[in-house]
C-alpha positions as CSV (number, residue, x, y, z in Angstrom):
1,X,209.4,24.5,125.8
2,X,206.2,22.6,127.0
3,X,208.2,20.7,129.6
4,X,209.1,24.0,131.3
5,X,205.5,25.1,131.7
6,X,204.5,25.4,135.3
7,X,201.0,26.7,136.2
8,X,200.4,28.3,139.7
9,X,196.8,27.8,140.8
10,X,195.2,30.0,143.4
11,X,193.1,27.1,144.7
12,X,191.2,29.2,147.3
13,X,189.7,31.7,145.0
14,X,186.3,32.4,143.5
15,X,182.8,31.8,144.7
16,X,183.3,28.0,144.9
17,X,186.9,28.0,146.1
18,X,188.9,24.7,146.3
19,X,185.8,22.5,145.7
20,X,186.0,23.7,142.0
21,X,189.6,24.8,141.6
22,X,191.2,21.7,142.9
23,X,189.4,19.0,140.8
24,X,189.7,21.2,137.7
25,X,193.5,21.5,138.1
26,X,193.9,17.8,138.6
27,X,191.7,17.1,135.5
28,X,194.0,19.5,133.6
29,X,197.0,17.8,135.0
30,X,195.8,14.5,133.8
31,X,195.4,15.8,130.2
32,X,198.7,17.7,130.3
33,X,201.3,15.4,131.7
34,X,204.1,17.6,130.3
35,X,202.9,20.6,132.3
36,X,203.6,21.1,136.1
37,X,201.0,22.4,138.4
38,X,201.1,23.9,141.9
39,X,198.0,24.0,144.1
40,X,198.2,27.0,146.5
41,X,195.9,27.2,149.6
42,X,195.1,26.3,153.1
43,X,196.3,22.9,154.1
44,X,193.1,21.4,155.4
45,X,191.1,22.6,152.4
46,X,193.6,21.3,149.9
47,X,193.9,17.8,151.6
48,X,190.1,17.5,151.7
49,X,189.4,18.4,148.1
50,X,192.4,16.3,146.9
51,X,191.2,13.3,148.7
52,X,187.7,13.7,147.3
53,X,188.9,14.3,143.7
54,X,191.5,11.6,143.5
55,X,189.7,8.9,145.4
56,X,193.3,7.6,146.4
57,X,193.5,9.1,149.9
58,X,195.2,12.2,148.7
59,X,197.9,10.9,146.4
60,X,198.6,13.5,143.7
61,X,199.6,13.0,140.0
62,X,203.4,13.2,139.4
63,X,203.1,16.6,137.9
64,X,201.1,18.2,140.8
65,X,202.4,19.7,144.0
66,X,201.0,21.8,146.8
67,X,202.1,25.1,148.4
68,X,200.5,26.2,151.6
69,X,199.1,29.7,152.2
70,X,197.5,30.9,155.4
71,X,195.2,33.7,153.9
72,X,192.6,34.0,151.3
73,X,191.7,37.1,149.4
74,X,187.9,37.3,149.7
75,X,185.6,38.6,147.0
76,X,184.8,41.6,149.3
77,X,188.2,42.6,150.1
78,X,189.3,46.1,148.9
79,X,192.1,45.7,146.5
80,X,194.4,48.1,148.4
81,X,193.9,46.4,151.7
82,X,194.4,42.9,150.1
83,X,197.7,44.1,148.6
84,X,198.8,45.5,151.9
85,X,197.6,42.9,154.5
86,X,197.4,39.5,152.7
87,X,200.9,38.8,151.7
88,X,200.6,35.2,152.6
89,X,197.4,34.7,150.6
90,X,197.0,32.0,147.9
91,X,196.7,34.8,145.3
92,X,199.9,36.4,146.3
93,X,201.8,33.2,146.5
94,X,200.8,32.3,143.1
95,X,201.9,35.6,141.7
96,X,205.1,35.4,143.6
97,X,205.9,32.1,141.9
98,X,205.5,33.8,138.5
99,X,207.7,36.8,139.5
100,X,210.7,34.5,140.6
101,X,210.3,32.5,137.3
102,X,209.4,29.3,139.0
103,X,205.9,29.4,137.5
104,X,205.1,30.6,133.9
105,X,201.5,31.5,134.7
106,X,199.0,32.2,137.4
107,X,195.3,31.3,137.3
108,X,192.8,32.7,139.9
109,X,189.1,33.1,140.1
110,X,189.4,35.7,142.9
111,X,188.6,39.3,143.4
112,X,189.4,41.0,140.1
113,X,190.4,44.3,141.5
114,X,192.8,42.7,144.1
115,X,194.3,40.3,141.4
116,X,195.0,43.2,139.1
117,X,196.4,45.3,141.9
118,X,198.6,42.5,143.2
119,X,199.7,41.4,139.7
120,X,200.6,45.0,138.8
121,X,202.6,45.4,142.1
122,X,204.4,42.0,142.0
123,X,205.1,41.5,138.3
124,X,205.3,45.1,137.1
125,X,204.6,46.1,133.5
126,X,206.3,45.0,130.4
127,X,208.8,47.6,129.2
128,X,206.9,49.7,126.6
129,X,203.5,49.0,128.0
130,X,201.7,51.8,129.9
131,X,198.7,50.0,131.3
132,X,197.6,46.3,131.6
133,X,194.4,45.3,129.9
134,X,191.8,42.5,130.4
135,X,191.1,40.5,127.3
136,X,188.7,37.7,126.6
137,X,187.3,35.7,123.7
138,X,183.8,36.6,122.6
139,X,181.8,34.0,120.6
140,X,181.1,35.3,117.0
141,X,180.1,34.0,113.6
142,X,183.7,33.6,112.7
143,X,184.5,31.6,115.9
144,X,185.8,34.1,118.4
145,X,186.6,37.8,118.7
146,X,189.3,39.0,121.1
147,X,187.9,42.2,123.0
148,X,190.0,44.4,125.3
149,X,189.9,46.2,127.7
150,X,187.2,44.6,129.7
151,X,187.6,46.5,132.9
152,X,191.2,47.1,134.1
153,X,191.1,50.8,133.0
154,X,187.9,52.9,133.1
155,X,189.5,55.5,130.9
156,X,192.4,55.1,128.5
157,X,194.6,57.5,126.5
158,X,194.9,57.1,122.6
159,X,198.4,55.6,123.0
160,X,197.0,53.0,125.5
161,X,194.3,52.1,123.1
162,X,196.9,51.6,120.4
163,X,198.9,49.4,122.6
164,X,195.8,47.4,123.3
165,X,195.5,46.9,119.5
166,X,198.9,45.4,119.5
167,X,198.4,43.1,122.4
168,X,195.0,42.0,121.2
169,X,196.5,41.2,117.9
170,X,199.1,39.0,119.4
171,X,196.6,37.0,121.5
172,X,194.1,36.7,118.6
173,X,196.8,34.8,116.7
174,X,197.9,32.8,119.6
175,X,194.7,32.0,121.4
176,X,191.8,32.4,118.9
177,X,193.6,30.9,115.9
178,X,193.1,34.0,113.8
179,X,195.3,34.4,110.7
180,X,198.8,36.0,110.8
181,X,197.3,39.5,110.3
182,X,194.3,39.8,112.6
183,X,191.8,42.4,111.6
184,X,191.7,45.1,114.4
185,X,188.7,47.4,115.0
186,X,188.2,50.3,117.4
187,X,184.7,50.4,119.1
188,X,182.8,53.5,118.4
189,X,179.3,54.8,118.1
190,X,179.4,54.6,114.3
191,X,181.7,53.5,111.4
192,X,181.9,56.9,109.9
193,X,185.2,58.8,110.1
194,X,183.6,61.7,111.8
195,X,182.0,59.8,114.6
196,X,183.3,59.5,118.1
197,X,185.1,61.8,120.7
198,X,188.5,63.3,120.4
199,X,190.0,60.4,122.3
200,X,188.6,57.8,119.9
201,X,189.6,60.0,117.0
202,X,193.1,60.3,118.2
203,X,193.4,56.6,118.7
204,X,192.0,55.8,115.3
205,X,194.9,57.9,113.8
206,X,197.4,56.1,115.9
207,X,196.0,52.5,115.0
208,X,195.9,53.5,111.3
209,X,199.6,54.3,111.4
210,X,200.6,51.4,113.7
211,X,201.3,48.7,111.0
212,X,198.5,46.6,112.4
213,X,195.7,45.2,110.1
214,X,193.5,48.0,111.3
215,X,190.1,48.0,109.6
216,X,188.8,51.3,111.4
217,X,185.8,51.9,113.6
218,X,183.5,49.0,114.4
219,X,180.1,49.2,116.2
220,X,178.7,46.8,119.0
221,X,177.0,44.5,116.5
222,X,180.3,43.9,114.8
223,X,181.8,42.1,117.8
224,X,179.8,39.1,116.8
225,X,180.4,39.3,113.1
226,X,183.0,37.7,111.0
227,X,184.4,41.1,110.0
228,X,186.8,41.8,112.8
229,X,189.2,39.6,114.9
230,X,190.1,42.1,117.6
231,X,187.9,44.9,119.2
232,X,189.6,47.6,121.1
233,X,187.9,49.9,123.6
234,X,188.4,51.4,127.1
235,X,187.7,49.4,130.2
236,X,184.5,51.2,131.2
237,X,182.8,50.6,127.8
238,X,184.3,47.0,127.4
239,X,183.0,46.0,130.9
240,X,179.5,47.4,130.2
241,X,179.5,45.6,126.8
242,X,180.6,42.2,128.3
243,X,178.0,42.3,131.0
244,X,175.3,43.2,128.5
245,X,176.3,40.2,126.4
246,X,176.2,37.9,129.3
247,X,172.8,39.2,130.4
248,X,171.4,38.9,126.8
249,X,172.6,35.3,126.5
250,X,170.9,34.4,129.7
251,X,167.7,36.3,128.7
252,X,167.6,34.5,125.4
253,X,167.9,31.1,126.9
254,X,165.4,31.8,129.6
255,X,162.9,33.2,127.0
256,X,163.3,30.0,124.9
257,X,162.7,27.9,127.9
258,X,159.6,29.8,128.9
259,X,158.1,29.8,125.4
260,X,158.7,26.1,124.9
261,X,156.9,25.2,128.0
262,X,153.8,27.2,127.6
263,X,151.7,24.5,126.2
264,X,151.8,20.7,125.5
265,X,152.1,21.4,121.8
266,X,155.1,23.7,122.4
267,X,156.7,21.1,124.7
268,X,156.4,18.6,121.9
269,X,158.1,21.1,119.6
270,X,160.8,21.6,122.2
271,X,161.5,17.9,122.1
272,X,161.9,18.0,118.4
273,X,164.2,21.0,118.6
274,X,166.2,19.7,121.5
275,X,169.5,19.1,119.4
276,X,169.4,22.5,118.0
277,X,168.7,24.1,121.4
278,X,171.4,22.0,123.0
279,X,173.8,23.4,120.3
280,X,172.7,26.9,120.9
281,X,173.1,26.5,124.6
282,X,176.7,25.2,124.2
283,X,177.7,27.9,121.9
284,X,176.4,30.6,124.3
285,X,177.8,29.0,127.4
286,X,180.1,31.5,129.1
287,X,182.1,28.7,130.7
288,X,183.3,27.8,127.2
289,X,185.0,31.1,127.0
290,X,186.1,31.4,130.6
291,X,189.7,32.7,131.2
292,X,190.4,36.5,130.7
293,X,194.0,37.4,130.3
294,X,195.6,40.2,132.1
295,X,197.9,41.3,129.3
296,X,200.8,43.9,129.4
297,X,202.2,42.4,132.7
298,X,205.7,40.9,132.9
299,X,204.1,37.4,133.3
300,X,201.0,35.6,132.5
301,X,198.0,36.0,134.6
302,X,194.6,34.6,133.7
303,X,191.4,35.5,135.6
304,X,188.6,33.0,135.7
305,X,185.1,34.1,136.3
306,X,184.4,33.8,140.0
307,X,181.4,31.6,139.6
308,X,182.9,29.3,137.0
309,X,182.2,25.6,137.3
310,X,184.8,22.9,137.1
311,X,184.6,22.9,133.2
312,X,184.9,26.6,133.2
313,X,187.9,26.8,135.5
314,X,189.6,24.2,133.6
315,X,189.2,26.3,130.5
316,X,190.9,29.2,132.2
317,X,193.9,26.8,133.0
318,X,193.9,25.8,129.3
319,X,194.2,29.5,128.3
320,X,197.2,29.9,130.7
321,X,198.8,26.8,129.3
322,X,198.3,28.0,125.6
323,X,199.7,31.5,126.5
324,X,202.7,29.8,128.1
325,X,203.3,27.7,125.0
326,X,203.1,30.7,122.6
327,X,205.1,33.1,124.9
328,X,202.6,35.9,124.8
329,X,204.5,38.4,127.1
330,X,207.7,38.0,125.0
331,X,205.8,38.5,121.8
332,X,204.2,41.7,123.3
333,X,207.4,43.1,124.4
334,X,209.1,42.3,121.0
335,X,206.2,44.0,119.1
336,X,206.3,47.1,121.2
337,X,210.1,47.2,120.7
338,X,211.3,46.6,124.3
339,X,213.3,43.5,125.7
340,X,211.5,41.0,127.8
341,X,212.8,39.5,131.1
342,X,214.1,36.0,130.6
């Protein structure tokens, strides 16, 4: 199956655009010679970055090709306008390759709303799935926790939350290396049975009867524990939680840096603690966990953080390759009892 994997790269996307996307894709291509890559973007931008990244005057590895697109979806574009007016954008062309089956996955660091709108319109939903969800890996004591939804749906029905549990369980097994029966929890304001609103209570009952390894309600602190593999919530709560985590990680590192530089004695202590501080920084680095999957679509779409560096964008590409190897959409369709498009 690996020889058939083809990743379409929206090379113009994100805050850094082709200066990050192109070298990251070329680095991934060198590591995965059995995977095909297509860089999609404006001719001049692609040629300049390829020449700079390869040092060979623009010669590409055998498993990399280019597809030209005249337009770019900007981070400030409204999703509806991007969908209507930018049909020759690098984002749209990448999704079109997935739709026709030429590519197995699309990776973009672009406008999240526009990417979701375009992906929904171009690829459609998997049969049996009501709404797509954004899922990502969160660092935890056990390694990783899969959490969804992280912003695709501000509000969700109980049935949709139950579907998120199914999709998250499949991803936890395929991406995070969880055991065959990942533990699924529903985010709530308390673990007690009587806690939560009617929506959460109804979702709780559906998940309990779903056949998943459902462990019940979990709280915010459980996301980082070793007690759960998948955390299910609506996109509003999930996005707020995600941004809070990112801010807390930055605050912790900034506080450590500030405290360790207050005096010469503390600077000496920082020198002694450098290996530990480096390990903590690495574990909390958001680039290590970059690559949020838009699950529930009839194809694989991975969203990179807009400000991701070269390492981070390459990590998003790795997520797309892993999802392609494990056949995530087909497994979701099978689990939800509907056929998947070949």
